[in-house]
Steps between C-alpha positions, in 0.01 A plus 500: 500500500644842407569753772209719619656797320510317167146368551372852568684634194359232269151561636537864400615396154204264448228699678409740212446217251225247436454225600737547796307806623192279552662185637485398867802603706590138568506420127714806423741395774511147355588651161771725643652217703581310178605784268842546347631821343680502164660777294496506118712733288351692207428259214561191712268204444307415815305201370493330160300219334632153573375150563479571873234679701617830648657434841370832635206738519639850436384832647660813357636702792675774305557569132327359190459156341394424145372172364591433134399222263795330333308486171444876502742671743408844370157481663465526875253244641547597867621803693536487874579777743518505880243266653435301181544124488604235251474225370162449670311306233789263429541416869129438550494275192827334605655554157816673370485869416444616143666843536852619562497741796770768484599780739452842338725689741653423838236267637440326832254211530359309796509125432262249658588130444244312295409262783431797730295665223278189492467513878404868490223435245359243743532727804363823352177511300574865420836408348351207303215715368747763384717242325204347319346827383762772535338773292151433634633505856675834443183639344300398806738702715487796263120500494494492879732802516306683231167431665631621835626824346175568316286392792676747730361776280171336402422368853385169360423248774446186296625387163340412171743210489300316769371158404123476474499217753611759757216735406202264515310529829360150509291254300272669246123519533352255249168369375370245252374607156149368570462681834264797501610859482344554843722235657811640330421861599427399861839328514675810360316726744584285801868489406516874413656431161433639154523179302431128508668227298290241324645148522396144434652168613772354279741210569472535875556875486319812388490624141468878464236578236390858570481804724224738612596845628311786657552706184302236305181564697368810325547388142428129543249475785335829601428659161382173337291446818614141540336310786731402783429132442684524165798262486840660542604343170272748316691812608855385581800605292655182354860439389647658811860617481710364786865517607725249679578548867863600427404776255562850633275791584649672194379209284149538644510875443589448137223240447243732661612792287508307174160336547319771704414267786504549877556146630752224422468149647826349628564131429752244617582151370420242770556129432496566127173695518453876476323638808374852567663620823367854511413819321694825454298813441583847378453615857775261616737652244394854588698479823811422297470803274447869552366516150319203351540384144127441481425852620732648240348276233151614606610864484637442150176340381291789641723780368317729260777743409870512420556696823353226719702235314818704555426495873456122492828464308677681784332252735649211304848641549434552870364147533815357345706659777287351777490157339880489494488584871264206548725243336349464153746346256606688187318268259169540681552871548578583138209281392269688739624834370449387141153366582390831655654692211304272265182595684587869485560474124180299454299767681652774284412298192144450625469878537660543157253259335209705637670825401569392140193282452677171421435140605763335718475172309612672180862536614760376747740716699847344509738534793862472389836472675498459878123551521453225244712274720313602816830626646446874537681691769378844613723702265392403150395676185239389249539221245168411337316441175159424350363217289172604340260301289348652189641693207839669500317823419362494855844575644443875565216417741721268701791743494279770653394264778859387557631856519248585772594186696876555461472859626279389788749228599772766506287705741473188718876473532597289198720726284459501125746263337805687369522248216132563412407135548141585581160421354457857372790441259351375166780240487358322806126536431428224250260230386569134587634435149730803521637395840554147375683632195713731716616214725564285191714783360704526821551125523593458133742797488671485839671837442595728795165680499316167498709369788438818698127459441515140620614611845186712540223364278549126542374518860163647403184420695137603444359681805173655377237442236496200271800318648444209260666720238819503711476128575475416128796724422703340781444152356601613152810691612623221728462234230679713239790587733538137610544393139765761424825387663695775322288769670543336841878498444490869405298574815759313704791690342321828569425405863863406562616851407359617833720347768474498881784674685838335449704338774705818551179691566384230741817540701411865550155400621654330800623818655727682263626840595322645196120458498368285215177597323310234309182498291280238661276480195728499195786305660289312754146393412518538121741207445251273678201646312667470160619143550166382637321655201728326248476160666122533540454583130727210404287266713171636364389635840248786502572610859635856530615531865873441539491283813212295361688452174796360695272273704326362193832446325620304802181294510531392138869417539643787294698635798646334814273541802788610725598777259138611463457543877820705531417716196152581628639590844765725345252667264251571779772640727599745226134593455469570872813717496348699214185558704706613798690746284176637361343532845807695612458741208149576621262726313741792450557610141807324366782653304495436126796262526375323813485122463243340734678166465854620575635431848817594685612172654672687783149566638424127529557284805785249492242221467327661201834569329583133543165390354528753218831348402343153500204631296734640234688170502169324426432749219833406347411129535176570313694660218757220496215251457355718223838496322510122523149472354572748219876474429700668229 
């Protein structure tokens, strides 16, 4: 056992870094008791591929370590600064390493013998969890820190990351479909609840077949003057949406907002059967939010002027701040923001249809770019278009409507697109045949303008009107792109021109004397977005959301599941950093050259700088995979 002075010193070295900062004192002391210290000169090889398993688990104490692939030594596969560990995966799998680890400068490492590493994984669940899912574990810590910082300002007491099982108050009130309304209402009244679930026996359990809520009474019972001996089956809402017990409050919020409902049953699998264990209501979620998604959605639907919609748009931005404070993940948060922005746009278009005397089923409003992917942050301009049915000579009518909507969106906080990619531009207000021909032109030519368009237009989504027009176009575009391997290669070449920060930049992220500024969008999220789009088109997938594209590609075997999980984690961390940056900017007018996605890494915590480096490493892995799929 080292002397008390050495033990205390090593504890100070390890304390700022995960997972050691979260491990029990006894486990940290066990680790320290078996550590060795080794010095490596600049350029010296620390560990290289061989037939043997690495004899040690390494922790970087001081300096930098790079992991290089022998087949491509020019590309850095791993960078490790103080507190980082290697070769974790190889030790867990009990296999030799695949990288050559080299000291960048004067470097000191702490070495734990392999046998003691195995003992530590058995002793400490925190250490084992970190080793199995390093990036996810770091992200958990980052989210906890972020939530605490936001919550200190937002005074949030509970989180939207809570599992629904923790929100349900007990077994739900139920009835049979053939019971009378009187019996069901008496049960609701006695229990002081606003809803009752309709179930019937099935395989020894209960099958959920419907729900009756207090809001159903006026339209379904009172106004039709139904007698109270009417069976519940006659008025219940069938096809009830439910969520599993381990879904989060944020998941329930999104379901309620998307489907305009107030109650979500919570189910759990028991002995192979799905059982209803409770019910979560809008009121339950109200205590988790200062602003409710449903309330904002209701305000948007009732708005009768651009001014009232602009007020609701400000509410959306405020809500995003509080939801971060309550633990909502980036994917759910950006999807919520996009959903509410969809509703705002839909309400503007409803007002526009009345103003210009047009039928909503005669056209479809297209969301493009991040809105098309359902990944909007709070600092975003407009990217939209129109598909209209009828003659091309009708275009002036649709351009007039689009101009009014584009200007109104600008008043609601969505600046006009500097590139004029908006529905009021005659280039992006077209018939189905014209849109189909335009995409065919881009795919067949593959010139720089076509490739630029692909990064914006190929993520289109219909959000108002006759959305079947958008769905038909999506099928046609996806099939045409899938057949054209040359175009996919050109898209890949174009995507690879935009690289994440290089290794030299990453070194500065770890605490360089000079602050490093990075663009979290162009050099961070865009490499993930571009690669997911290309692979999705190649696989014939019609999904537009980046994370969902990765998941689907993993499910069908186009990408390794382990890579998919890490890429989604990295992408969503970068999205959350973008939101934080935009919250910090606030509502003040920005300078003309202000970039809402640019961040000074000196302002980040040590943990977030570490994760940011890992996220950029994952972005480079995405691009390396893209190069392998589309070589030359």
